[in-house]
C-alpha positions as CSV (number, residue, x, y, z in Angstrom):
1,M,38.2,-118.3,-10.1
2,K,34.6,-117.2,-9.0
3,K,35.9,-115.5,-6.0
4,I,38.1,-113.4,-8.2
5,F,35.3,-112.6,-10.4
6,F,33.0,-111.6,-7.6
7,S,35.5,-109.4,-6.2
8,A,36.2,-107.7,-9.5
9,A,32.3,-107.3,-10.1
10,M,31.8,-105.6,-6.7
11,S,34.6,-103.3,-7.3
12,L,33.0,-102.1,-10.6
13,L,29.6,-101.8,-8.9
14,L,31.0,-99.6,-6.0
15,L,33.0,-97.5,-8.6
16,A,29.7,-97.0,-10.5
17,G,27.9,-96.1,-7.3
18,F,30.6,-93.5,-6.2
19,S,30.6,-92.1,-9.6
20,S,26.8,-91.7,-9.8
21,C,26.8,-89.9,-6.4
22,K,29.4,-87.4,-7.5
23,N,27.5,-86.4,-10.6
24,D,24.3,-85.8,-8.4
25,D,26.0,-82.7,-6.6
26,P,24.8,-79.3,-8.2
27,E,27.4,-76.8,-9.6
28,P,27.7,-73.6,-7.3
29,K,25.2,-70.9,-8.6
30,P,26.4,-67.3,-9.0
31,P,24.5,-64.6,-7.2
32,V,22.3,-62.0,-9.1
33,V,21.9,-58.3,-8.2
34,E,18.5,-58.9,-6.6
35,D,20.4,-61.0,-4.0
36,V,22.3,-58.0,-2.7
37,L,19.7,-55.2,-2.8
38,G,19.0,-53.7,0.5
39,S,20.5,-51.4,3.2
40,Y,24.1,-51.6,4.6
41,S,25.2,-49.8,7.6
42,A,26.9,-50.4,10.9
43,D,28.1,-54.2,11.2
44,N,27.5,-55.1,7.6
45,L,29.3,-52.1,6.2
46,A,33.0,-51.6,5.9
47,L,33.3,-48.1,4.3
48,T,36.4,-46.1,3.3
49,V,36.0,-42.6,2.1
50,T,38.6,-40.4,0.5
51,G,38.5,-36.7,-0.4
52,G,36.1,-35.8,2.3
53,T,34.8,-36.6,5.7
54,P,31.4,-38.5,5.9
55,G,28.8,-37.8,8.5
56,T,27.8,-39.9,11.4
57,N,25.9,-43.3,10.9
58,P,26.7,-43.6,7.1
59,E,24.5,-45.9,5.0
60,V,24.7,-47.6,1.6
61,V,21.6,-48.7,-0.1
62,L,21.6,-50.8,-3.2
63,L,18.3,-50.5,-5.0
64,Q,16.7,-50.7,-8.4
65,S,14.3,-48.1,-10.0
66,D,13.5,-47.2,-13.6
67,G,15.1,-50.4,-14.7
68,K,18.5,-49.4,-13.3
69,T,20.6,-50.5,-10.4
70,K,21.5,-47.5,-8.2
71,V,23.5,-46.7,-5.1
72,R,22.2,-44.2,-2.5
73,L,24.7,-42.8,-0.1
74,T,23.3,-41.3,3.2
75,N,25.6,-39.2,5.4
76,V,28.6,-40.1,3.1
77,V,28.8,-36.9,0.8
78,P,29.6,-33.7,2.7
79,N,26.8,-31.2,2.8
80,N,24.4,-33.7,1.2
81,E,22.2,-36.0,3.2
82,D,21.5,-38.2,0.3
83,F,23.6,-38.7,-2.9
84,T,22.5,-41.2,-5.6
85,I,24.7,-42.9,-8.1
86,N,22.1,-43.5,-10.8
87,D,23.5,-46.2,-12.8
88,V,26.0,-48.8,-11.5
89,T,27.5,-52.1,-12.9
90,Y,26.9,-55.4,-11.2
91,S,29.0,-58.6,-11.5
92,A,29.4,-61.8,-9.7
93,V,33.0,-63.0,-9.3
94,E,34.1,-66.4,-8.1
95,T,37.1,-66.5,-5.8
96,K,36.9,-69.2,-3.2
97,A,33.2,-68.4,-3.3
98,Y,31.0,-66.1,-5.4
99,V,31.0,-62.5,-4.4
100,S,29.0,-59.4,-5.8
101,Q,30.8,-56.5,-7.2
102,I,29.2,-53.0,-7.6
103,S,30.8,-49.9,-9.0
104,G,29.8,-46.7,-10.6
105,T,30.5,-42.9,-10.9
106,E,28.2,-40.0,-10.6
107,T,28.9,-36.2,-11.1
108,S,26.4,-33.7,-9.6
109,D,26.9,-29.9,-9.8
110,L,24.1,-29.7,-7.3
111,A,25.8,-31.8,-4.8
112,G,29.2,-30.4,-5.7
113,Y,31.0,-33.6,-6.1
114,T,32.0,-36.3,-8.5
115,V,31.6,-39.6,-6.5
116,E,33.2,-42.8,-7.5
117,F,31.9,-46.0,-5.8
118,A,33.4,-49.5,-5.7
119,G,32.1,-52.3,-3.4
120,T,31.9,-56.0,-2.7
121,V,29.3,-57.9,-1.0
122,D,30.6,-61.2,0.2
123,A,28.8,-64.5,1.0
124,E,28.0,-63.4,4.6
125,G,26.2,-60.3,3.3
126,K,28.7,-57.7,4.3
127,L,29.5,-54.7,2.0
128,T,33.1,-53.5,1.7
129,A,33.2,-50.2,-0.2
130,T,35.4,-47.3,-1.1
131,V,34.0,-43.9,-2.1
132,K,36.3,-41.4,-3.7
133,L,35.1,-37.8,-3.5
134,T,36.3,-35.0,-5.9
135,E,34.9,-31.6,-5.2
136,I,33.7,-29.6,-8.1
137,P,35.0,-25.9,-7.7
138,A,32.5,-23.0,-8.0
139,A,33.2,-19.4,-9.1
140,P,31.2,-16.1,-9.0
141,I,28.5,-16.2,-11.6
142,E,29.1,-13.9,-14.6
143,D,25.6,-12.4,-14.4
144,V,22.6,-13.0,-12.1
145,A,20.2,-11.6,-14.7
146,S,19.1,-15.1,-15.8
147,L,18.1,-16.0,-12.3
148,L,15.9,-13.0,-11.5
149,S,12.4,-14.2,-10.9
150,T,9.6,-14.8,-8.5
151,Y,9.7,-18.3,-7.0
152,K,6.6,-19.9,-5.8
153,G,6.7,-22.7,-3.4
154,Q,6.4,-24.0,0.2
155,L,8.0,-22.2,3.0
156,V,8.5,-23.9,6.5
157,V,9.6,-22.0,9.6
158,N,11.1,-23.7,12.6
159,V,11.7,-22.2,16.0
160,N,14.3,-24.0,18.2
161,G,13.9,-27.1,16.0
162,N,10.0,-27.2,16.1
163,A,8.6,-26.9,12.7
164,L,5.5,-24.7,12.2
165,P,2.8,-25.5,9.7
166,G,4.1,-24.9,6.2
167,M,2.6,-22.2,3.9
168,E,2.6,-21.2,0.3
169,Q,4.9,-18.3,-0.2
170,R,7.0,-16.4,-2.8
171,V,10.8,-15.5,-2.8
172,Y,11.9,-12.7,-4.9
173,V,15.3,-12.8,-6.5
174,E,16.4,-9.4,-7.9
175,K,19.5,-7.5,-8.8
176,G,21.5,-6.3,-5.8
177,S,21.8,-2.6,-5.3
178,K,25.5,-2.8,-6.4
179,Y,24.6,-4.8,-9.5
180,T,26.0,-2.2,-11.9
181,S,29.6,-2.6,-10.4
182,N,29.3,-6.4,-9.8
183,K,26.9,-8.5,-11.8
184,S,27.1,-11.4,-9.5
185,L,25.3,-9.7,-6.6
186,A,21.6,-10.5,-6.1
187,K,18.9,-9.4,-3.6
188,L,16.8,-12.0,-1.8
189,T,13.4,-11.0,-0.4
190,I,10.7,-13.0,1.5
191,K,7.6,-11.0,2.2
192,N,4.9,-11.3,4.8
193,L,6.7,-13.9,7.0
194,S,4.7,-15.3,10.0
195,I,6.7,-16.4,13.0
196,L,4.8,-17.6,16.1
197,D,1.8,-15.4,15.2
198,M,4.2,-12.5,14.6
199,E,3.8,-11.0,11.1
200,I,7.1,-9.8,9.8
201,S,6.7,-7.5,6.8
202,Q,9.8,-8.9,4.9
203,I,13.3,-10.2,5.2
204,Q,15.5,-8.7,2.5
205,L,19.2,-9.7,2.1
206,N,21.0,-7.4,-0.3
207,N,24.1,-7.9,-2.5
208,L,24.6,-11.6,-1.9
209,V,27.3,-13.1,-3.9
210,V,25.9,-15.8,-6.3
211,S,28.5,-18.4,-7.4
212,Q,28.0,-21.0,-10.4
213,R,29.0,-24.6,-10.4
214,G,28.2,-26.0,-13.9
215,S,24.4,-25.5,-14.3
216,V,23.9,-24.7,-10.6
217,A,23.8,-21.3,-9.1
218,L,24.9,-21.2,-5.5
219,I,24.0,-18.7,-2.6
220,D,26.1,-19.0,0.4
221,S,26.4,-16.2,3.0
222,V,27.4,-16.6,6.6
223,G,26.7,-14.0,9.4
224,Y,24.7,-11.5,7.4
225,A,23.8,-8.7,9.8
226,Y,20.2,-7.8,9.5
227,N,17.7,-5.7,11.6
228,L,14.5,-7.7,11.8
229,P,11.5,-5.4,11.4
230,A,8.7,-5.0,13.9
231,P,7.3,-6.7,15.8
232,L,10.6,-8.5,16.6
233,S,12.6,-5.3,16.1
234,M,15.8,-7.1,16.9
235,K,19.4,-7.5,15.4
236,A,20.1,-10.8,13.8
237,L,22.9,-12.7,12.1
238,I,21.6,-14.9,9.2
239,D,23.3,-17.7,7.6
240,V,21.8,-18.4,4.1
241,T,22.4,-21.3,1.7
242,G,20.6,-22.2,-1.4
243,T,20.7,-23.3,-5.0
244,I,18.9,-22.4,-8.2
245,V,18.8,-24.9,-11.0
246,D,16.5,-25.2,-13.9
247,K,14.2,-22.4,-12.5
248,T,14.0,-24.2,-9.2
249,I,15.2,-22.7,-5.9
250,T,16.0,-24.3,-2.5
251,L,16.9,-22.1,0.3
252,S,17.9,-22.5,4.0
253,L,18.1,-19.6,6.4
254,K,19.5,-19.9,10.0
255,I,18.5,-16.8,12.0
256,A,20.4,-16.2,15.2
257,L,19.0,-13.2,17.4
258,V,21.9,-11.2,18.6
259,D,20.3,-10.3,22.0
260,D,18.3,-13.5,22.5
261,A,20.3,-16.6,22.2
262,S,17.3,-18.8,23.5
263,M,15.5,-18.4,20.1
264,Q,16.9,-20.1,17.0
265,I,14.8,-19.5,13.8
266,G,15.1,-21.5,10.7
267,V,13.5,-20.9,7.4
268,G,13.3,-23.5,4.6
269,F,11.9,-22.8,1.1
270,S,11.6,-24.8,-2.1
271,G,9.8,-23.4,-5.1
272,T,9.9,-22.9,-8.8
273,A,10.0,-19.7,-11.0
274,V,6.6,-18.3,-12.0
275,T,5.3,-15.4,-13.9
276,E,2.5,-13.7,-11.9
277,N,0.6,-10.4,-12.1
278,T,1.8,-8.3,-9.3
279,T,-0.6,-5.4,-9.8
280,A,-3.6,-5.5,-7.6
281,K,-6.1,-3.6,-9.7
282,L,-9.6,-2.8,-10.2
283,E,-10.1,-2.4,-13.9
284,S,-13.4,-0.7,-13.5
285,L,-15.7,0.6,-10.7
286,S,-18.9,2.2,-11.5
287,V,-22.0,3.6,-9.7
288,E,-25.1,4.7,-11.6
289,S,-28.1,6.7,-10.2
290,P,-30.1,9.7,-11.5
291,A,-29.1,11.4,-8.2
292,I,-25.5,11.7,-9.1
293,V,-24.4,15.2,-10.1
294,K,-20.7,14.4,-10.4
295,N,-19.1,11.1,-11.0
296,F,-15.5,9.7,-11.2
297,D,-14.2,7.9,-14.3
298,P,-15.4,4.3,-13.9
299,A,-12.7,3.0,-16.3
300,K,-9.8,4.6,-14.2
301,P,-10.7,3.9,-10.6
302,I,-8.0,5.4,-8.1
303,S,-7.4,4.9,-4.4
304,T,-10.3,7.0,-3.4
305,N,-13.3,7.4,-5.7
306,T,-16.0,9.9,-4.8
307,F,-19.4,10.5,-6.4
308,T,-21.5,13.5,-5.6
309,V,-25.2,13.9,-5.1
310,L,-27.3,16.8,-3.8
311,S,-28.6,16.8,-0.3
312,N,-32.3,16.6,-1.6
313,A,-31.6,13.4,-3.5
314,K,-34.3,10.8,-3.1
315,A,-33.7,8.0,-0.9
316,E,-34.6,5.3,-3.5
317,D,-32.0,6.9,-5.8
318,L,-29.3,6.3,-3.2
319,Q,-30.0,2.4,-3.3
320,I,-27.0,1.7,-5.5
321,A,-25.3,-1.6,-6.5
322,P,-21.7,-0.6,-7.5
323,K,-20.1,-2.7,-10.2
324,A,-16.5,-3.7,-10.0
325,T,-14.3,-5.7,-12.4
326,L,-10.9,-7.2,-11.4
327,G,-7.6,-7.0,-13.2
328,E,-6.0,-10.1,-14.6
329,G,-5.5,-12.8,-11.9
330,C,-6.8,-10.6,-9.3
331,T,-9.3,-11.5,-6.5
332,F,-11.2,-9.7,-3.7
333,A,-9.8,-10.4,-0.3
334,S,-12.9,-8.8,0.9
335,I,-15.5,-5.9,0.2
336,E,-16.8,-4.1,3.3
337,T,-18.8,-1.1,4.2
338,N,-17.8,1.1,7.0
339,I,-20.6,3.2,8.4
340,G,-20.3,5.1,11.5
341,G,-17.2,3.1,12.3
342,Q,-19.1,-0.2,12.0
343,T,-17.6,-2.6,9.4
344,A,-19.8,-5.2,7.5
345,E,-18.6,-7.5,4.8
346,I,-20.7,-7.6,1.6
347,K,-20.3,-9.2,-1.9
348,E,-19.5,-7.7,-5.1
349,G,-22.8,-6.4,-6.8
350,D,-24.8,-6.1,-3.6
351,K,-27.0,-3.1,-3.2
352,I,-25.8,-0.5,-0.8
353,D,-28.0,2.1,1.0
354,F,-25.9,5.3,0.4
355,S,-28.5,7.5,2.2
356,K,-27.0,6.2,5.4
357,F,-23.4,7.3,4.6
358,G,-21.7,10.2,6.3
359,K,-18.8,12.2,5.3
360,N,-16.3,9.6,6.8
361,D,-18.2,6.6,5.7
362,Y,-17.0,4.4,2.8
363,V,-17.0,1.1,0.9
364,A,-13.5,-0.6,0.8
365,Y,-12.6,-3.0,-2.1
366,N,-9.6,-5.0,-1.0
367,V,-7.9,-6.5,-4.0
368,V,-5.3,-9.1,-4.0
369,A,-3.0,-9.6,-7.1
370,Q,-2.2,-13.0,-8.6
371,D,0.9,-12.8,-6.5
372,P,-0.8,-12.4,-3.1
373,N,2.0,-10.3,-1.5
374,Y,0.7,-7.5,-3.5
375,T,-2.6,-5.9,-2.5
376,K,-4.4,-2.5,-2.9
377,R,-7.4,-1.0,-1.2
378,Y,-9.9,1.0,-3.2
379,I,-12.2,3.2,-1.5
380,L,-15.7,4.4,-2.6
381,K,-17.3,7.3,-1.0
382,I,-20.3,9.6,-1.5
383,A,-20.1,13.4,-1.2
384,V,-23.4,15.3,-0.5
385,L,-23.6,18.9,-1.8
386,P,-26.0,20.9,0.4
387,V,-28.6,22.6,-1.5
388,A,-29.8,26.2,-0.7
389,Q,-32.3,26.5,2.0
390,D,-35.0,29.2,2.4
391,Q,-33.9,30.3,5.9
392,Y,-30.6,30.0,7.9
393,T,-29.9,30.6,11.6
394,F,-26.5,30.2,13.2
395,T,-27.3,28.1,16.4
396,E,-25.3,25.0,15.2
397,W,-21.5,25.3,14.8
398,S,-18.8,22.9,13.7
399,D,-15.2,24.1,14.6
400,D,-15.0,27.9,13.8
401,S,-18.0,28.4,11.6
402,P,-21.8,27.8,11.7
403,V,-22.8,24.5,10.2
404,G,-23.3,24.8,6.4
405,W,-21.2,28.0,6.1
406,A,-17.7,28.7,5.0
407,N,-15.5,31.7,6.2
408,S,-12.1,33.4,5.8
409,N,-10.5,32.3,9.1
410,G,-8.3,29.9,7.1
411,A,-6.5,32.7,5.4
412,A,-6.4,35.0,8.5
413,S,-4.8,32.1,10.5
414,L,-1.8,32.2,8.3
415,I,-0.9,35.8,8.9
416,P,0.6,35.3,12.4
417,L,2.8,32.6,10.9
418,M,4.4,35.3,8.7
419,G,5.4,37.2,11.7
420,A,4.0,37.7,15.1
421,Y,4.1,41.6,14.7
422,L,1.7,41.4,11.7
423,W,-1.5,40.3,13.7
424,P,-3.2,42.9,15.8
425,K,-3.1,42.7,19.6
426,D,-5.7,43.6,22.1
427,A,-5.3,45.9,25.1
428,D,-3.8,43.1,27.1
429,G,-1.2,42.4,24.5
430,K,-2.9,39.2,23.3
431,D,-3.6,38.2,19.7
432,K,-7.1,39.5,18.6
433,A,-9.7,36.8,17.7
434,M,-10.1,35.5,14.2
435,P,-12.5,37.3,12.0
436,I,-15.3,34.9,12.3
437,T,-16.5,34.1,15.9
438,R,-19.6,33.0,17.8
439,G,-21.4,35.7,19.6
440,T,-20.5,35.6,23.5
441,A,-23.6,37.5,24.7
442,D,-25.8,35.6,22.3
443,P,-24.5,32.2,21.0
444,S,-27.1,32.2,18.2
445,V,-25.3,35.2,16.6
446,V,-22.4,35.0,14.3
447,V,-19.8,37.8,14.5
448,V,-18.0,38.9,11.3
449,A,-15.1,41.3,12.0
450,S,-12.4,43.2,10.2
451,R,-8.8,42.9,11.4
452,M,-6.0,45.4,10.6
453,T,-2.2,44.6,10.1
454,T,0.7,46.5,8.8
455,G,0.7,44.6,5.6
456,K,3.5,42.8,3.9
457,N,4.5,42.0,0.4
458,L,5.6,38.3,0.2
459,G,6.7,38.5,-3.4
460,A,5.9,35.2,-5.2
461,L,3.8,34.1,-2.2
462,G,1.5,37.1,-2.5
463,F,1.0,39.6,0.2
464,I,-0.7,40.2,3.6
465,P,-3.2,43.0,3.3
466,A,-3.4,45.9,5.8
467,V,-7.1,45.1,6.2
468,T,-8.5,41.5,6.4
469,A,-12.3,41.8,6.2
470,G,-14.2,38.9,7.7
471,T,-16.1,36.9,5.3
472,L,-19.0,34.4,6.0
473,F,-20.5,32.7,2.9
474,L,-22.3,29.7,1.4
475,G,-19.7,27.8,-0.4
476,E,-16.0,26.5,0.1
477,F,-12.9,28.1,1.2
478,S,-9.5,26.9,-0.3
479,I,-6.4,29.0,0.2
480,N,-4.9,30.4,-3.0
481,L,-1.7,32.4,-2.2
482,S,-1.2,33.7,-5.6
483,N,-4.5,35.5,-5.5
484,T,-6.3,35.4,-2.1
485,L,-9.6,36.7,-3.7
486,K,-9.9,33.3,-5.4
487,S,-9.7,31.4,-2.1
488,T,-13.5,32.0,-1.6
489,K,-15.4,29.7,-3.9
490,F,-18.9,31.2,-3.6
491,G,-22.2,29.3,-4.0
492,I,-24.1,26.1,-3.3
493,P,-26.8,24.4,-5.6
494,F,-30.0,26.3,-5.8
495,V,-32.7,23.7,-6.6
496,K,-35.9,25.7,-6.7
497,E,-38.9,26.3,-8.9
498,A,-38.5,30.0,-9.1
499,F,-36.2,32.9,-8.0
500,P,-36.8,34.5,-4.6
501,K,-38.4,37.9,-4.5
502,S,-36.4,39.4,-1.6
503,L,-33.6,38.7,0.8
504,E,-34.3,39.4,4.6
505,V,-31.6,39.8,7.2
506,E,-31.7,40.1,11.0
507,W,-28.4,42.0,11.9
508,S,-26.5,44.7,13.6
509,Y,-23.2,46.6,12.9
510,Q,-20.6,48.6,14.7
511,A,-18.0,50.3,12.3
512,G,-14.4,50.6,13.2
513,A,-13.2,54.0,14.5
514,K,-10.3,54.2,12.0
515,Y,-10.5,53.4,8.3
516,Y,-7.5,51.9,6.6
517,A,-6.7,50.7,3.1
518,T,-4.1,48.5,1.6
519,N,-1.8,50.4,-0.8
520,G,-2.3,49.2,-4.3
521,A,-5.1,48.5,-6.8
522,K,-6.7,45.7,-8.8
523,D,-5.5,44.9,-12.2
524,A,-7.6,44.1,-15.3
525,N,-7.9,40.4,-14.1
526,G,-9.3,41.4,-10.7
527,K,-6.1,40.6,-9.0
528,F,-5.0,43.1,-6.3
529,Q,-1.5,44.4,-6.9
530,P,0.1,45.8,-3.7
531,V,2.4,48.9,-3.6
532,E,4.9,49.1,-0.8
533,N,5.0,52.3,1.3
534,D,8.2,54.2,1.4
535,D,9.0,53.4,5.0
536,D,11.7,51.3,6.6
537,N,9.4,48.2,7.0
538,K,7.9,48.5,3.5
539,T,4.5,48.4,4.9
540,L,1.2,48.2,3.0
541,M,-1.0,50.0,5.4
542,V,-2.6,53.4,4.5
543,L,-4.7,55.3,7.1
544,K,-7.6,57.2,5.4
545,P,-8.9,59.6,8.0
546,D,-11.3,61.4,5.6
547,A,-12.9,58.2,4.4
548,P,-16.6,57.7,5.1
549,A,-17.5,55.4,7.9
550,D,-17.1,51.7,7.2
551,E,-20.2,49.5,6.4
552,G,-21.1,45.9,6.5
553,S,-22.8,44.2,3.6
554,V,-24.6,41.1,2.4
555,A,-24.8,39.9,-1.2
556,A,-27.1,37.2,-2.5
557,V,-26.2,36.1,-6.1
558,I,-27.9,33.5,-8.1
559,Y,-25.9,32.3,-11.2
560,E,-26.0,29.9,-13.9
561,V,-23.6,26.9,-13.9
562,S,-23.1,23.7,-16.1
563,D,-21.5,21.7,-13.2
564,Y,-22.5,22.0,-9.6
565,T,-19.1,20.9,-8.3
566,N,-16.6,22.8,-10.5
567,D,-18.3,26.1,-11.5
568,Y,-18.4,28.9,-8.9
569,L,-17.8,32.6,-8.4
570,D,-15.0,34.1,-6.3
571,G,-13.9,37.3,-4.8
572,T,-12.8,38.6,-8.1
573,N,-16.1,38.3,-9.9
574,L,-18.9,37.9,-7.5
575,Q,-20.8,40.9,-8.7
576,T,-19.3,41.4,-12.1
577,A,-19.9,38.1,-13.9
578,T,-22.9,39.5,-15.8
579,D,-22.9,36.6,-18.4
580,I,-24.0,34.1,-15.8
581,I,-25.6,36.1,-13.0
582,A,-29.5,35.7,-13.1
583,A,-30.5,37.4,-10.0
584,I,-28.7,39.6,-7.2
585,A,-29.6,41.2,-4.0
586,Y,-27.2,43.6,-2.3
587,L,-27.7,45.4,1.1
588,K,-25.3,47.5,3.2
589,K,-25.5,48.0,6.9
590,T,-24.3,51.2,8.7
591,T,-23.6,51.4,12.4
592,N,-26.6,50.3,14.4
593,T,-25.8,48.1,17.4
594,T,-29.5,47.0,17.8
595,M,-30.5,43.8,16.1
596,T,-32.9,44.8,13.3
597,T,-34.6,43.1,10.4
598,E,-34.0,44.5,6.8
599,S,-34.9,43.3,3.5
600,V,-34.0,44.1,-0.1
601,N,-35.5,42.9,-3.4
602,F,-33.8,40.7,-5.9
603,Q,-32.9,42.3,-9.2
604,T,-33.5,39.7,-11.9
605,A,-31.2,39.8,-14.9
606,K,-32.5,36.7,-16.6
607,P,-35.9,34.7,-16.3
608,F,-35.9,31.5,-14.2
609,D,-35.4,28.5,-16.5
610,A,-36.2,25.1,-15.0
611,S,-34.0,23.4,-17.4
612,K,-30.8,25.3,-16.2
613,K,-28.7,24.5,-13.1
614,Y,-28.2,27.5,-10.6
615,K,-26.1,28.3,-7.7
616,L,-26.8,30.6,-4.8
617,A,-24.1,32.6,-3.1
618,I,-24.8,34.6,0.2
619,V,-21.8,36.5,1.3
620,F,-21.6,38.5,4.5
621,S,-18.6,41.0,4.8
622,S,-17.6,43.1,7.8
623,S,-16.3,45.7,5.4
624,A,-18.2,46.6,2.2
625,K,-14.9,47.1,0.3
626,G,-13.1,44.1,1.8
627,D,-12.6,42.8,-1.7
628,N,-10.2,45.9,-2.1
629,F,-8.6,45.1,1.2
630,E,-9.9,48.2,3.0
631,G,-12.2,48.9,6.0
632,G,-12.5,50.0,9.5
633,E,-10.3,48.6,12.3
634,D,-12.3,46.0,14.2
635,S,-15.6,46.7,12.4
636,E,-18.2,44.0,13.4
637,L,-21.2,42.8,11.7
638,S,-23.4,40.6,13.9
639,V,-26.0,38.4,12.0
640,K,-28.7,36.3,13.6
641,S,-30.6,35.0,10.6
642,V,-31.1,35.3,6.8
643,K,-34.2,34.4,4.9
644,L,-35.1,34.1,1.2
645,N,-38.8,35.2,0.5
646,Y,-40.8,34.0,-2.4
């Protein structure tokens, strides 16, 4: 009986013990998403893609960011290195063992696909996934107008795969030249591109077709034929792809040189639309000094701005600090002086010694707009008006005239251009010299001569006179075809404390053997009106055998002005502007080949007034009636010096 009880009791204890052990084994725990986050490729990835061909070495990354579970596909979606499905679902499913399931769908107009993803991570950590690709079609954009802008960002150039340092740059999207007939055409411009230390002014691709896919604008052109500008100066084929979305542009250019396959150039750019001032502008530029007799408008500076002083200006008055203000968003790239070909950089507001400046010297203000691809150079110069001297000699020459003097050679030089037969020939059949020449026997003498032609009426262009008298004068010559007498602007500033008493000249003269006139007469305005002769060539020349011998002349006229630079007398009114002439001296010279000194007193029409501005004109003419286009053939006036006596 005990034996049976003991056996039964042991059986109950063993049963209880086994039951206790079974209850101690834990239930299988389902995985959570954190358990499967990570990268899957090669051996731990089994990937099937439909609707497109993946790239090499595809990779799937399960990650979490912004509180969401995401899938990043690398080298899976065509033409997209990375594609992210931004919100996927996760679940743990028990089969024989628990597995992790991930699925999600993402549509991207930028990538051009709808991507459906479904995958399972098994207990061994292998991802088996399928990706279904559905391409989103694109069509030409209705109008590129909404895309037109300047895009600012980073540009990177690579040559044969080697990336050069990136740079801030702008890309300009504008309407294509054929936009009016096709509103989907755009023009793409990259300015000031630097490739291996070679500065290329711009690459401009015109009439590119822009497509649209949802909210994304697409640029895609293959084999665009383009002539690269200097210094490359080579033909190229350019593939360009890019997108514009939400005012952000991404571009890629592949440039293949037609004649140099060894160089492959790539250009990448990413930037955003900006509104920038493209006008490089100085709002104002001003110079102030008591020495200035004529100034430019400081509120409207132009490319070259010149202020004028007299040659007797005090040196301390030419120590000037110009003031410049910039336009909106503009900066100075540099400010520099150029004196005698030597350049020196200065700062805005620095004092400059303009007494050292010559005719070709300047200050340069190099202005950069807010968009640095737009620049402008402003030049500041000084002009010096020579003031009248008490005595002149003719030992120093510049080009075809004594230094400080003007002459009529500019007008005479045009005559041969109107017809070779018009300009007189010498005994050897060569063109005679211009009216104003330097003495051959005595280089300190200036020779002023008359030249005879047949004359010709040019209609609206004026006329060629039968007699061109040589004219040497203080002032400026500027050709006026409509009225050649107005080409001579007589006079330079006369800055003295009194009028001179007399004019003294050292000179000689040889009158021409024959005396000619130009057929016609002056009208009421002092303009000569030619009358054609009744001959086959319609000439203007008239021989006057009974006329008195020709005479040379000198006129010295002092007249009032309000502006030294703009007020002057000319060939129409030198001796007739009685309202402003204050003093005049006039002397004629008959034939005398010996150099002699003669003088004539000034006739004063108005008393000297220190508060007024005056100009002095000294005018030598080889023919006293040269303003009527008459005189002796080859008359010559030789002048060695002229002097004002007080």
